[in-house]
N, C-alpha and C positions, 0 to 999 in steps of 0.2 A: 303297410302301415297299420298299426293297432287300431282297432275299432273305436276305442274312445278318443284315441288321438285325432282320428279321422273327423269324429263327431265334434270335438273341440276346434279343430281346424276350420271346420264350417262355420261353427259360431263366430269365430274371430274374423272370418271372411264377410259375414252379415256386418259385425261391428265395423270394420273397416269400410264397408259399402255406405253405412250411415255417416262416417267420419268424411267421405268423399263427396256424398249427395246430400248433405244436411240441408243445403238451400233450396232443394227441390221438394215439391210434395210426394213425401213417402208414406205410405200406410204399412200396417203389420204384415198384410199379406204379401206386399212386394218385398219387404224385408226377409220375411220367411222363405219366400220362393229363392232368394238367393243363396239360402242355405240348404235348399231342397228338403225343407220339412214343412209340414201343416202349420198353420199359424198357431193353433193351441198348443202343439207339441213345441213348437220354437218358442213360444212364449215362457212356457215352463222351463225349458232348457236354459235359455239366455238368462233368465232371473236367477236360476241355481248356480250358473256359471260366474255371473256379473255382479250379483246382489242387487239388481234393479231391472225393472221392465226395460224392454226396447224402446218404449215411447218416453220412459224417463230419461233413458240414456240419450235419446235423440233430443230431447227438450235441453238437456245439460250441453249437448255439443252445441247446439244453436245459441244458448246463453253465453257459453264461452268465446264463441265467434263474434257475438254481439259487443260483448265487452271489449274485446281486441279492437274491432271496427271503432267503437266510440272513442277508445282511447288514441287511436293511430289517424283517424280520418276527420274531415270536416263534415261528413253526411249528417242529416238529420236523423233524429230518432226514427222517424217514420221509414226514411230510406233504409236504415241499418235493420229495422224490424223486418221488412219484406225481403232483404238482401239475404238475410239469414234463414229465410224460410217460415216465419210465423205469418198468420193469416190476419191478425188483429193487433192493432196498436195498444189498445187498453189491456189485453190479456198480457202480451209482451211486457209491458210496463209493469203490471202486477207481478208476473213471474220474475222479472228482473229484480224489483225491489224486495221480494221475498228471499230471493237468492243471495243478492249482494248488500242488502240493508239501506239502499237508496235509489231513486228512480234513474232511469237512464240519462235522462238529462243532467241531473245533479252529478252523476258520476262523470259525464262527459265534461262538464264545467270544470270539476276539481281536477280532471286529468290535464285539462288545457291551463289551468293555472298553475298545476306544478310543472309542467313543461316550460312555462313563461319563466317561473322561478329558476328553474335548473338552467335555462338560457341565460337569464340576469347574473345569477350567482351560482355558477358550477361547483366551486370548492365547498360550498355549504353542504353539499349533497354527498361529498366523499367522507367515509367513515374516519373518524379520528386515528383509529389504529392504523390503517392504511396511509393516512397522511404522514403520522409519524414515522413509519417504517420507510417511507420514500423521501423524506425530509421536507413534506408540503405543510408543516404544522404551522409554519408562520403565515403561508398564503391562506390556508385554511381558517384561520381565525379573524382574516379580514373581512 
C-alpha cells in the first residue's frame, strides 16, 4: 500500500473510531493512539485531511446523534445529553442552539408536533408533484 494511502487509512480508522465510540469519554490522545500517531501530529494530519480538528468532529457527531435521539425518542434533554457523551447540560444546550438555531427542548417539541400532524393528516405532507403523479391530488387537497 502506498505510504500516503496508509496514512489516510489510519486517519479514516480514527474517524470511524469516533463515529462508533462518540458516547464514551474520548480524548485526543486516545484517538491519536488508534491511528498510531502522536497527538500533535495526528491533530495536524486530521485537520488537514478533514477540515476540522478531531474535537470539533467528535462534537459534531455527538450533536447529530443528539438531534436524532431528540426527534425519535421520549428521552429528556438531560438523558440525551449524557447518552451522546456530553458532560454538561448547559454546554450541550448552548452548542445545540448554536448549531441548529433552537434549544434541544424546542427542537424536540417541534419534532413531536410535526409527528402528530403527520399522523393526523398524512396527505398534507405528500408533495403535490408526487400526489399528482400517483392520482392522489383529490385526497391530498382534503
